[in-house]
C-alpha positions as CSV (number, residue, x, y, z in Angstrom):
1,M,156.2,152.5,204.6
2,R,159.9,152.5,203.9
3,I,162.0,150.4,201.6
4,L,165.8,149.9,202.0
5,D,167.2,148.4,198.7
6,L,169.8,145.7,199.4
7,T,170.7,145.0,195.7
8,G,174.2,146.0,194.6
9,V,177.6,144.9,195.5
10,W,177.8,141.9,198.0
11,R,180.8,139.9,198.9
12,L,181.2,136.2,197.8
13,S,183.2,133.4,199.4
14,S,183.3,129.6,199.7
15,P,184.5,127.7,202.7
16,G,188.1,126.5,202.1
17,L,188.5,128.4,198.8
18,E,191.1,131.1,199.4
19,A,191.0,132.5,195.9
20,V,187.4,133.6,196.3
21,A,187.4,135.1,199.8
22,G,185.8,138.5,199.7
23,L,185.2,138.7,196.0
24,D,182.8,141.3,194.8
25,V,179.5,139.9,193.5
26,V,176.5,142.0,192.1
27,V,173.1,141.1,193.4
28,P,170.9,140.1,191.6
29,G,173.6,137.7,190.4
30,G,175.2,134.4,190.8
31,V,178.4,132.7,191.4
32,H,179.5,132.0,187.8
33,P,179.3,135.6,186.6
34,A,181.2,136.9,189.6
35,L,184.0,134.2,189.0
36,M,184.0,135.0,185.4
37,E,184.4,138.7,186.0
38,A,187.3,138.1,188.3
39,G,189.0,135.9,185.7
40,L,188.9,133.0,188.0
41,I,186.8,130.8,185.7
42,P,186.5,130.8,181.8
43,D,183.2,131.5,180.1
44,P,181.4,128.2,180.1
45,G,179.7,129.0,176.8
46,I,183.1,128.8,175.0
47,G,184.8,125.7,173.9
48,D,184.3,122.7,176.4
49,N,184.7,125.1,179.4
50,A,181.3,124.1,180.8
51,A,183.0,120.7,181.8
52,E,185.9,122.6,183.4
53,V,183.7,124.6,185.7
54,K,181.3,121.9,187.0
55,W,183.2,122.2,190.4
56,V,181.2,125.6,190.9
57,G,177.9,123.7,191.5
58,E,179.6,121.2,193.8
59,R,180.6,123.8,196.5
60,D,178.8,125.9,199.1
61,W,178.7,129.5,198.7
62,I,178.3,132.5,201.0
63,F,176.8,136.0,199.9
64,E,177.0,138.8,202.4
65,R,177.0,142.5,202.9
66,P,176.9,145.1,205.5
67,F,174.0,147.7,205.7
68,E,173.0,150.6,207.8
69,V,169.6,151.0,209.6
70,D,168.5,154.0,211.4
71,A,166.2,154.5,214.3
72,A,163.4,155.8,212.2
73,L,163.3,152.6,210.2
74,L,163.3,150.5,213.4
75,A,160.4,152.5,214.7
76,H,158.0,150.9,212.2
77,D,155.8,148.2,213.5
78,I,157.1,145.5,211.2
79,V,160.4,145.1,209.3
80,D,160.6,142.4,206.7
81,L,163.4,141.1,204.8
82,E,162.2,140.2,201.2
83,F,164.0,138.1,198.6
84,D,162.3,137.9,195.2
85,G,164.4,134.9,194.4
86,I,167.1,132.7,195.9
87,D,168.8,130.0,193.9
88,T,168.1,127.6,195.5
89,I,168.7,125.9,198.9
90,A,169.9,128.5,201.4
91,E,169.8,129.8,204.9
92,V,169.6,133.5,205.7
93,F,171.2,135.2,208.8
94,V,170.8,138.8,210.0
95,N,173.5,139.7,212.4
96,D,174.1,135.9,212.8
97,V,170.6,135.3,213.8
98,A,168.9,132.7,211.5
99,V,165.8,134.3,210.0
100,L,164.9,132.3,206.9
101,K,165.4,128.9,205.1
102,A,164.8,128.9,201.3
103,D,164.4,125.8,199.1
104,N,162.6,127.0,196.0
105,M,164.0,129.4,193.3
106,F,160.3,129.9,192.1
107,H,159.3,131.4,195.4
108,R,159.3,135.0,196.8
109,W,160.7,134.7,200.3
110,R,159.9,137.0,203.2
111,A,160.9,137.0,206.9
112,E,160.2,139.4,209.8
113,V,163.6,140.5,211.0
114,K,163.1,143.5,213.2
115,H,164.1,141.4,216.3
116,A,167.5,140.7,214.6
117,L,168.3,144.3,213.6
118,R,170.1,147.1,215.6
119,P,170.5,150.9,215.0
120,G,173.6,151.5,212.8
121,A,175.6,148.8,211.2
122,N,174.1,145.4,210.4
123,H,175.1,142.5,208.3
124,V,173.2,140.0,206.1
125,R,174.5,136.5,205.1
126,V,173.0,134.1,202.7
127,A,174.6,130.6,202.9
128,V,173.8,128.7,199.7
129,S,174.1,124.9,199.8
130,A,176.0,123.2,196.9
131,P,173.2,122.7,194.4
132,C,174.8,119.5,192.9
133,R,175.2,118.0,196.3
134,A,171.5,118.6,197.0
135,A,170.4,117.7,193.6
136,G,167.7,115.4,194.6
137,S,165.9,118.2,196.4
138,A,167.2,121.1,194.4
139,A,166.2,119.8,191.0
140,A,162.5,119.7,192.0
141,R,162.6,123.4,193.0
142,K,165.0,124.8,190.5
143,A,165.1,125.6,186.8
144,R,166.1,122.3,185.2
145,Y,168.1,123.8,182.3
146,G,171.0,124.4,184.7
147,F,171.6,120.7,185.2
148,G,172.1,120.2,181.5
149,S,169.4,119.9,178.8
150,A,169.1,119.6,175.0
151,Y,169.5,123.4,174.8
152,S,172.2,124.1,177.4
153,P,175.3,122.6,179.0
154,E,175.5,121.5,182.6
155,C,176.1,124.8,184.5
156,V,174.4,124.5,187.9
157,T,173.9,128.0,189.1
158,A,173.7,129.4,192.7
159,G,173.0,132.8,193.9
160,I,170.6,135.5,194.8
161,S,168.6,135.6,191.6
162,R,166.3,138.5,192.1
163,P,166.1,141.8,194.0
164,V,166.3,141.9,197.8
165,R,165.1,144.6,200.2
166,L,164.0,145.5,203.7
167,R,160.5,146.6,203.9
168,A,159.4,148.6,207.1
169,W,155.7,149.1,207.5
170,N,153.1,150.3,210.0
171,A,149.5,149.1,210.7
172,A,148.9,147.2,207.5
173,H,150.1,146.5,203.8
174,F,148.9,144.5,200.8
175,S,150.1,140.9,200.9
176,D,148.4,139.9,197.6
177,F,146.6,141.5,194.8
178,G,144.7,140.4,191.6
179,F,141.9,141.2,189.3
180,S,139.5,139.8,186.8
181,Q,137.3,141.2,184.2
182,R,133.9,140.6,182.4
183,H,132.8,142.1,179.2
184,A,129.3,142.7,178.0
185,A,127.2,145.1,176.2
186,G,130.2,147.3,175.1
187,A,131.5,147.7,178.7
188,A,134.2,146.2,181.0
189,S,133.5,145.3,184.5
190,I,136.7,145.0,186.5
191,F,136.8,143.1,189.8
192,L,139.7,144.0,192.1
193,G,140.6,141.9,195.0
194,G,143.3,140.8,197.4
195,W,144.5,140.4,200.9
196,I,145.7,142.9,203.5
197,E,148.1,141.9,206.4
198,T,148.0,143.9,209.6
199,A,150.7,144.4,212.2
200,G,148.0,143.8,214.9
201,D,144.7,141.9,215.0
202,S,142.3,144.5,213.7
203,F,141.3,145.8,210.3
204,A,139.3,148.7,211.7
205,G,139.6,151.9,209.8
206,L,141.4,150.5,206.8
207,G,140.1,151.3,203.3
208,V,141.1,150.8,199.7
209,R,141.0,153.3,196.8
210,F,141.6,152.7,193.1
211,A,142.0,154.8,190.1
212,I,142.1,153.6,186.4
213,T,143.6,155.9,183.6
214,D,143.2,155.1,179.9
215,P,146.1,154.6,177.5
216,D,146.4,158.4,177.1
217,G,146.8,158.9,180.8
218,V,143.3,160.3,181.3
219,C,141.4,159.1,184.5
220,V,138.3,157.1,183.5
221,C,137.4,155.5,186.8
222,R,137.8,156.1,190.5
223,G,136.3,154.1,193.5
224,D,136.7,152.7,196.8
225,G,136.8,149.0,198.1
226,A,135.6,147.3,201.2
227,V,137.8,146.0,204.0
228,P,135.4,144.3,206.5
229,E,136.6,145.1,210.1
230,Q,135.7,141.5,211.3
231,G,137.1,139.8,208.2
232,D,140.2,137.9,207.4
233,G,141.9,140.7,205.4
234,A,140.3,140.1,202.1
235,F,139.2,143.2,200.2
236,N,137.4,143.8,196.9
237,A,136.1,146.5,194.7
238,E,134.5,146.8,191.3
239,A,134.9,149.3,188.4
240,R,133.2,149.8,185.1
241,I,134.6,151.2,181.9
242,D,132.3,151.9,179.0
243,E,133.5,151.4,175.5
244,P,136.9,150.2,176.5
245,R,139.8,150.1,174.1
246,L,140.4,146.4,173.8
247,W,143.8,144.7,173.9
248,W,144.5,142.1,171.1
249,P,147.2,139.6,170.3
250,N,149.8,140.7,167.7
251,G,148.3,140.8,164.2
252,L,144.7,141.0,165.4
253,G,144.7,144.6,166.6
254,E,146.4,147.1,168.9
255,Q,147.7,146.6,172.6
256,P,146.4,149.5,174.6
257,L,147.2,149.4,178.3
258,Y,145.3,151.1,181.1
259,G,147.0,152.3,184.2
260,L,145.7,150.9,187.5
261,E,146.6,152.3,191.0
262,V,145.3,150.7,194.2
263,T,146.1,152.4,197.6
264,L,145.6,151.2,201.1
265,H,144.8,153.9,203.6
266,D,144.1,154.2,207.4
267,A,141.1,155.9,209.1
268,A,142.9,159.3,208.8
269,G,143.3,158.9,205.0
270,A,147.1,158.4,205.3
271,T,148.5,156.1,202.6
272,L,149.9,152.9,203.9
273,D,150.7,150.9,200.8
274,R,150.4,151.3,197.0
275,I,150.2,148.9,194.0
276,A,150.7,150.3,190.5
277,C,150.4,148.3,187.3
278,R,149.3,148.3,183.6
279,I,146.3,146.2,182.6
280,G,144.9,145.1,179.1
281,L,141.1,145.0,178.8
282,R,140.2,141.9,177.0
283,T,139.0,138.3,177.3
284,L,141.4,135.6,176.6
285,L,140.0,132.2,177.0
286,T,140.2,128.7,175.6
287,E,137.1,127.5,173.6
288,A,136.3,124.1,172.1
289,D,135.6,123.8,168.4
290,E,132.1,123.1,167.0
291,T,132.5,119.4,167.9
292,G,133.5,120.1,171.4
293,G,136.9,118.6,170.7
294,A,140.2,120.5,169.9
295,R,140.6,123.7,171.9
296,R,141.7,127.1,170.5
297,L,142.4,130.4,172.1
298,A,140.0,133.2,171.7
299,C,140.5,136.9,172.4
300,N,137.4,139.1,172.9
301,G,135.4,136.3,171.3
302,V,137.5,135.8,168.3
303,A,139.2,132.4,167.9
304,F,142.8,132.6,166.5
305,A,145.6,130.2,165.7
306,L,148.7,130.4,167.7
307,K,151.7,131.4,165.7
308,G,154.7,131.2,168.1
309,A,157.6,129.5,169.6
310,V,158.9,128.0,172.9
311,W,160.7,130.4,175.1
312,I,163.7,129.0,177.0
313,P,166.0,131.2,179.2
314,P,167.8,133.6,176.9
315,G,171.2,133.0,178.6
316,L,172.9,130.6,180.8
317,F,172.9,133.2,183.7
318,P,169.6,135.0,184.2
319,S,171.4,137.9,186.0
320,R,173.2,138.8,182.8
321,V,169.9,139.3,180.8
322,A,169.1,143.0,180.7
323,P,165.8,144.7,180.1
324,E,166.8,145.7,176.7
325,D,167.5,142.0,175.9
326,Y,164.0,141.2,176.7
327,S,162.7,144.1,174.6
328,F,164.8,143.0,171.6
329,L,163.9,139.4,171.8
330,V,160.0,140.0,172.3
331,G,160.2,142.8,169.8
332,S,161.8,140.5,167.3
333,A,159.0,137.9,167.8
334,A,156.4,140.5,167.2
335,E,158.2,141.7,164.1
336,A,158.3,138.2,162.7
337,G,154.5,137.9,163.1
338,L,154.5,135.7,166.2
339,N,151.5,136.1,168.5
340,A,152.5,133.6,171.3
341,L,155.3,132.3,173.3
342,R,155.0,129.1,175.4
343,M,157.3,128.9,178.5
344,W,159.6,125.9,178.4
345,E,159.0,123.5,181.3
346,G,162.7,123.4,182.1
347,G,163.0,127.2,182.4
348,T,162.0,129.8,185.0
349,F,159.7,132.9,185.5
350,E,161.4,135.8,183.7
351,D,161.9,139.3,185.0
352,E,159.3,142.0,184.8
353,A,160.8,143.5,181.7
354,F,159.8,140.3,179.8
355,W,156.1,140.5,180.8
356,D,156.1,144.3,180.1
357,A,157.4,143.7,176.6
358,C,154.8,140.9,175.9
359,D,151.9,143.1,177.1
360,E,153.2,145.9,174.9
361,R,153.8,143.8,171.8
362,G,150.8,141.5,172.0
363,L,152.6,138.1,172.6
364,V,150.3,135.7,174.6
365,V,152.3,133.7,177.0
366,L,151.3,130.2,177.7
367,G,152.7,127.2,179.8
368,L,153.1,129.0,183.1
369,A,151.6,126.2,184.9
370,A,154.4,123.9,183.7
371,I,157.2,125.9,185.2
372,G,158.4,124.3,188.3
373,S,155.7,121.7,187.9
374,A,157.8,119.2,189.7
375,D,157.6,121.3,192.8
376,V,155.0,119.4,194.8
377,D,155.6,119.4,198.5
378,D,153.0,117.9,200.7
379,D,154.7,119.4,203.7
380,N,154.7,122.9,202.4
381,E,152.8,125.0,205.0
382,D,151.7,127.6,202.6
383,G,150.2,125.0,200.2
384,E,149.5,126.8,196.9
385,D,152.0,129.6,197.4
386,H,155.0,127.9,195.9
387,R,155.4,129.8,192.6
388,Y,156.6,133.2,191.6
389,R,153.8,135.6,191.9
390,L,152.9,137.9,188.9
391,L,150.8,141.0,188.9
392,P,147.9,140.9,186.4
393,R,149.0,140.7,182.8
394,A,147.2,141.2,179.4
395,C,149.4,138.6,177.9
396,I,148.5,135.7,180.3
397,P,145.2,133.8,179.6
398,D,142.5,134.0,182.1
399,V,142.7,130.4,182.9
400,L,146.2,128.8,182.9
401,L,144.9,125.3,182.8
402,G,143.2,123.9,179.7
403,E,145.5,125.8,177.2
404,P,145.7,124.2,173.8
405,D,148.3,121.6,173.6
406,E,149.6,118.7,171.6
407,T,146.6,116.6,172.4
408,D,144.4,119.3,170.7
409,G,146.6,119.1,167.6
410,L,148.9,122.0,168.6
411,S,152.1,121.3,166.6
412,V,155.5,121.9,168.2
413,L,158.4,121.8,165.6
414,R,161.6,120.7,167.5
415,D,163.3,118.2,165.4
416,V,165.0,120.5,162.7
417,F,168.1,122.2,163.7
418,S,170.5,124.9,162.3
419,Y,173.8,126.4,163.5
420,P,174.2,129.9,164.7
421,A,175.6,132.6,162.5
422,P,179.3,131.9,161.7
423,E,180.5,134.9,163.8
424,T,178.4,133.7,166.8
425,L,179.8,130.2,166.6
426,E,183.4,131.1,165.8
427,A,183.5,133.2,168.9
428,C,183.0,130.1,170.9
429,V,184.8,127.4,168.9
430,P,188.6,127.6,168.3
431,P,189.9,127.6,164.8
432,A,191.2,124.0,165.1
433,S,187.8,122.8,165.8
434,R,186.0,124.6,162.9
435,N,185.4,121.3,161.1
436,I,181.8,120.3,160.7
437,T,182.5,116.7,161.9
438,C,185.0,117.2,164.7
439,A,184.2,116.4,168.2
440,A,183.7,120.0,169.3
441,M,181.1,120.4,166.6
442,E,179.4,117.1,167.5
443,A,178.8,118.6,171.1
444,R,177.4,121.7,169.5
445,V,174.2,120.1,168.2
446,A,171.1,119.9,170.4
447,G,169.4,116.6,171.3
448,G,172.4,114.3,171.3
449,R,172.3,113.2,167.6
450,G,175.5,115.3,166.8
451,A,176.6,116.8,163.6
452,A,176.4,113.6,161.7
453,G,172.6,113.6,162.0
454,L,172.5,117.1,160.8
455,V,174.7,116.5,157.8
456,T,172.7,113.4,156.9
457,A,169.5,115.4,156.8
458,L,171.1,118.1,154.6
459,A,172.5,115.7,152.2
460,A,169.0,114.3,151.4
461,R,167.9,117.6,149.7
462,W,170.6,120.1,149.5
463,P,173.9,120.6,147.7
464,L,176.7,120.0,150.0
465,P,179.2,122.8,150.8
466,G,183.0,122.7,150.8
467,E,183.6,125.5,153.3
468,F,182.9,125.4,157.0
469,R,181.0,128.7,157.0
470,D,178.9,127.5,154.1
471,W,177.8,124.5,156.2
472,L,176.5,126.9,158.8
473,W,174.6,129.1,156.3
474,L,173.1,126.0,154.6
475,S,172.0,124.6,157.7
476,Q,170.0,127.8,158.5
477,I,168.5,127.9,155.0
478,A,167.5,124.2,155.1
479,H,166.0,124.7,158.6
480,G,164.1,127.8,157.8
481,V,162.6,126.3,154.5
482,E,161.5,123.1,156.3
483,V,160.0,124.8,159.3
484,C,158.2,127.4,157.2
485,A,156.7,124.6,155.0
486,A,155.4,122.9,158.1
487,I,154.0,126.2,159.4
488,A,152.2,126.8,156.1
489,G,150.6,123.4,156.1
490,K,149.6,123.4,159.8
491,L,148.0,127.0,159.7
492,R,145.9,125.9,156.7
493,D,144.4,123.1,158.8
494,P,141.2,124.5,160.4
495,A,141.5,121.8,163.1
496,C,144.9,122.9,164.1
497,P,144.9,125.4,167.1
498,G,148.4,126.6,166.2
499,V,152.1,125.9,165.5
500,L,155.2,126.6,167.5
501,W,158.9,126.0,167.0
502,E,161.3,125.2,169.8
503,P,163.2,127.0,171.0
504,F,162.7,130.6,170.1
505,A,166.2,131.9,170.8
506,S,169.3,130.0,171.8
507,C,170.9,130.4,175.3
508,W,174.4,129.4,173.9
509,A,176.1,128.9,170.6
510,I,174.7,125.6,169.5
511,A,172.8,124.0,166.6
512,D,169.1,123.9,167.7
513,G,165.7,124.8,166.4
514,S,165.9,128.5,167.3
515,S,165.3,131.4,165.0
516,I,167.6,133.7,166.8
517,D,171.1,132.7,167.9
518,A,172.8,133.3,171.3
519,D,174.3,136.6,170.1
520,G,171.0,137.9,169.0
521,R,171.5,137.4,165.3
522,W,168.4,136.5,163.4
523,K,168.8,133.1,161.7
524,A,167.3,132.3,158.3
525,L,164.2,130.9,160.0
526,H,163.4,134.2,161.5
527,Y,163.5,136.0,158.3
528,L,161.6,133.3,156.4
529,A,158.9,133.2,159.2
530,Q,158.4,136.9,158.7
531,G,156.8,136.1,155.4
532,E,155.1,132.9,156.5
533,L,153.5,134.5,159.5
534,A,152.5,137.6,157.7
535,P,148.6,138.4,158.1
536,T,147.9,137.3,154.4
537,T,150.1,134.6,152.7
538,V,150.2,132.7,149.5
539,R,151.5,129.2,149.3
540,G,151.9,126.8,146.5
541,F,151.9,122.9,146.9
542,A,153.2,120.9,144.0
543,R,151.4,117.7,143.4
544,E,152.3,114.8,141.2
545,G,151.6,115.3,137.4
546,G,152.3,119.0,137.3
547,R,149.4,120.3,139.3
548,V,150.0,123.1,141.9
549,D,147.4,123.8,144.6
550,V,147.5,127.4,145.6
551,S,146.2,128.6,149.0
552,I,145.7,132.1,150.2
553,L,145.5,132.4,154.0
554,N,144.3,135.4,156.0
555,T,145.0,135.3,159.7
556,G,144.6,138.9,160.1
557,A,141.6,140.9,161.6
558,D,140.4,142.5,158.3
559,D,139.0,141.1,155.0
560,V,141.4,141.3,152.2
561,A,140.9,142.1,148.5
562,A,143.9,141.1,146.5
563,R,145.5,140.3,143.1
564,F,147.0,136.9,142.7
565,V,150.0,136.8,140.1
566,W,152.0,133.8,139.0
567,S,154.6,133.2,136.6
568,A,156.5,130.1,135.5
569,T,160.2,130.5,134.3
570,T,163.2,128.3,133.4
571,M,166.3,128.5,135.5
572,G,167.7,130.9,132.9
573,G,165.0,133.4,133.5
574,L,162.8,132.7,130.5
575,V,159.1,133.2,131.2
576,L,157.1,130.0,130.1
577,D,153.6,131.0,131.3
578,Q,151.9,133.5,133.5
579,G,148.5,134.7,134.7
580,E,146.7,136.7,137.4
581,R,143.3,136.9,139.0
582,E,141.3,139.0,141.5
583,L,140.2,137.4,144.7
584,A,138.9,138.2,148.1
585,C,139.8,136.5,151.5
586,A,137.8,137.0,154.6
587,A,139.5,137.5,158.0
588,G,140.4,134.2,159.5
589,A,139.7,132.2,156.3
590,S,141.5,130.7,153.4
591,V,140.7,130.7,149.7
592,E,142.1,128.7,146.7
593,G,144.0,130.6,144.1
594,G,144.3,127.5,141.9
595,P,144.9,124.8,141.1
596,L,147.4,125.7,138.3
597,D,148.0,123.1,135.7
598,L,151.7,123.0,134.5
599,R,151.6,119.5,132.9
600,A,152.3,120.9,129.5
601,L,155.4,122.7,130.8
602,L,156.8,119.8,132.7
603,D,156.2,117.4,129.8
604,H,158.6,119.7,127.8
605,Y,161.1,120.7,130.7
606,R,162.6,118.6,133.3
607,P,161.3,119.4,136.9
608,E,164.7,120.8,137.9
609,E,164.6,123.3,135.1
610,V,161.3,125.0,136.1
611,V,160.3,127.3,139.0
612,L,156.8,128.7,139.7
613,W,156.7,132.3,141.3
614,L,153.6,133.2,143.3
615,S,152.8,136.8,144.4
616,L,149.9,138.4,146.2
617,L,149.4,142.2,145.8
618,D,147.0,144.6,147.4
619,A,145.0,147.2,145.7
620,E,147.9,149.7,145.7
621,G,150.2,147.1,144.2
622,F,152.1,146.5,147.3
623,T,153.3,142.9,147.8
624,L,151.6,141.1,150.6
625,S,153.3,137.8,150.1
626,R,155.5,135.9,147.6
627,A,156.5,132.3,147.4
628,P,158.4,130.1,144.8
629,V,157.3,126.6,144.1
630,L,160.0,124.0,143.2
631,F,159.4,120.8,141.3
632,A,162.8,119.1,142.4
633,P,164.9,119.1,145.6
634,P,167.2,122.1,145.8
635,K,170.3,119.9,145.3
636,H,169.0,119.0,141.8
637,L,168.1,122.3,140.5
638,A,169.7,123.3,137.3
639,M,170.7,126.7,138.7
640,E,172.5,129.3,136.6
641,D,174.6,132.2,137.9
642,P,171.9,134.7,138.8
643,R,174.4,137.6,138.5
644,I,172.9,139.5,141.4
645,A,173.2,143.3,140.9
646,V,173.4,145.4,144.1
647,D,172.7,149.1,144.4
648,V,173.2,150.9,147.8
649,A,171.6,154.3,148.5
650,D,172.7,156.5,151.3
651,T,171.0,156.2,154.7
652,L,167.3,156.8,155.1
653,D,165.2,157.2,158.2
654,V,163.2,154.0,158.6
655,D,161.1,153.7,161.6
656,G,163.3,156.1,163.6
657,E,166.6,154.4,162.6
658,Q,169.1,155.2,160.0
659,A,169.2,152.4,157.4
660,F,170.8,151.9,154.0
661,K,168.5,151.0,151.2
662,V,169.9,148.0,149.2
663,T,168.1,147.2,145.9
664,L,168.9,143.8,144.5
665,S,168.0,142.3,141.1
666,A,168.9,139.0,139.2
667,T,169.0,138.0,135.6
668,S,167.9,134.4,136.4
669,P,166.3,132.8,139.6
670,A,168.5,133.5,142.7
671,F,167.4,131.2,145.6
672,W,167.8,132.1,149.2
673,V,169.8,135.3,148.7
674,W,171.2,136.5,151.9
675,L,173.0,139.7,152.9
676,D,175.8,139.8,155.5
677,L,178.0,142.5,157.1
678,P,181.0,140.5,158.4
679,G,182.3,141.9,161.8
680,E,179.1,144.0,162.3
681,Q,175.8,143.5,164.0
682,A,173.0,144.5,161.7
683,Q,169.2,144.1,161.2
684,F,167.9,143.5,157.7
685,S,164.3,144.2,156.7
686,D,164.3,141.0,154.6
687,N,166.9,138.2,154.2
688,F,167.3,134.7,152.8
689,F,164.7,135.4,150.0
690,C,164.3,134.1,146.5
691,L,164.7,136.7,143.7
692,E,162.4,136.4,140.5
693,P,164.3,137.4,137.4
694,D,164.2,141.2,136.6
695,E,162.0,141.9,139.7
696,P,164.1,144.2,141.9
697,L,163.7,143.9,145.7
698,D,164.6,146.6,148.3
699,V,166.1,145.6,151.5
700,F,166.7,148.1,154.3
701,V,169.9,147.5,156.5
702,S,170.5,149.2,159.9
703,A,173.9,148.6,161.5
704,V,174.6,149.0,165.1
705,N,177.8,150.9,164.3
706,A,177.5,154.0,162.2
707,M,179.4,153.8,158.8
708,T,179.5,155.7,155.6
709,Q,177.9,154.5,152.4
710,F,181.3,153.7,151.0
711,A,182.3,151.6,154.1
712,F,178.9,149.8,154.1
713,R,179.2,148.8,150.5
714,R,182.7,147.5,151.0
715,K,181.6,145.3,153.9
716,L,178.4,144.2,152.4
717,V,178.4,140.6,151.2
718,V,175.6,139.2,149.0
719,R,175.3,135.5,148.3
720,S,172.7,132.8,147.3
721,L,172.4,129.0,147.2
722,Y,174.2,129.1,143.9
723,D,177.5,130.3,145.6
724,I,177.3,127.4,148.0
725,R,176.8,124.9,145.2
726,V,179.7,126.1,143.1
727,G,181.9,126.9,146.1
728,R,182.3,130.6,145.2
729,A,183.8,132.6,148.1
730,P,182.3,135.8,149.5
731,T,183.5,138.9,147.6
């Protein structure tokens, strides 16, 4: 077998458009990025540029390139031209011979082209029809977000969206492959199967071999598979692994991955084709509750609640999303405690780097059956083969249909929004439009309700800012607090199969429900979710009359013995009452840490003058969880200046990265304290937290750009809700 890679630089043109004739375009890629790179269109994500570039989706486009083919390649029995993705309605020509018609961006396309090739110079041309003109048919076979959605502007893409190659082969090759697994008595039985395509009519002499290596690279199983000579090309094989190292979702265990290699050989033993992938050994199924009603996911027989978000495409143009972007986003999800991502029905199948990251970080991926669900074509000759094919993945449930959904009580939080970080938004909104109620900002709110709806929601519970940037920060704080309160309640309901927020990360600078903005900056929700989705959490629920119900939830894999500590203080930091108790919480269960009766305190102090601090400590005194309980809306709190003290130590090695250690303390309660490095990209180990008086907190900060301790301290800004209320500018 021989592969000729056809990715790289192609030429782009559009009939009747002189300015674009012969423009370089990188494949995989699309029209918009090429035109932006050449300076022919502005970035659709900035200002109202999306409206100015609608014409791109209204034109036909041609992608073409030359390539060389030698006699040795042409000597193979079959030469296929393979496209892993074309966006969307197109016709493909090789040396002006029509070889393929495409009409589905979710499909891998293949055409036998040996008859159209010649030794030496050759030429391939992909003529893409205007997606807007063909919207009736294109929309059914194309990711819908490009036509405009709650989370994206109208920016209808066209192009060659995935890799393209020539594959020359002799005798036979794999045309499909999959596997299933069954676990019993401490062993995993693995069933391999697939299909073989031959250049002729016979399967005589063909055989399949496989080898499985453990996560350390040691071969643990080898074997052969049968290929019946008189069959239809199907093959199968079976392997057994004793005492397998099981794969678990994030938070429930580790994610060991085994290596699997399957080879096809001829009668002489020569290798004809090879498939290599990584597999996770586990069961991941949907099971009903004891009443046969609501469904929950269970991994290796252990039912667990989904703690996740809805994944939308992380950018307006898929070709501009790099493998390291997937690694960062999926890694951020795992660091915040998520164990699941549900694919948005308006999105698309992501690149292999996304699936690799989900396998490695333990993020279960749901919702695959909904992608391209409008793609039902009764005239489609290949019937079921209309979706993007994926190799076996640990992160994908064993059965796609029947996943827990809203009918089972799955909660999807999508009605609370926040703006991106100020620097992310200001890069896309000109200074004249940086007013929370101007038309440009109205258009930067998902769902069509505009900035007015967001401001109204803030005014109900929060002190209103005077500065533009403070509106953005406050929207994030309010969003994070409300969503985390909902998460806490849902996860404590044993009938709830899980909770998700939508979307996970923004694809452009807009106010939406995401926890990561379009530039990759973690919003307040992401930091607050880190605490709410921790394996063991404490939460207090204030009831009328001064009673506080306290719940400790353990969603982890191990039983927990902990010390519950509480303290009630005034807004000036005076301790009014306190207590502690030892408790135990089994894995997957919750226990009550209360109720606490604060009626006497609230008879003497007004609700806005009191705050209750809850902490959960392990046997070594390490803080597992902390949570404040308020008795009045934040806008009514009788806050005093917390006088936050900041101490910066020089860089330390934290998980292989250089980070500054920042120690913060306050003399009175400091609510939703956040650290910022204006002009820099940085990650914080914690942010948007509440500081209990005289209880120091360490935060580790790693900046993308190296800087001295002195430069870091000069740039560091520390603020809290108090600063927003009194209008104190950053210092």
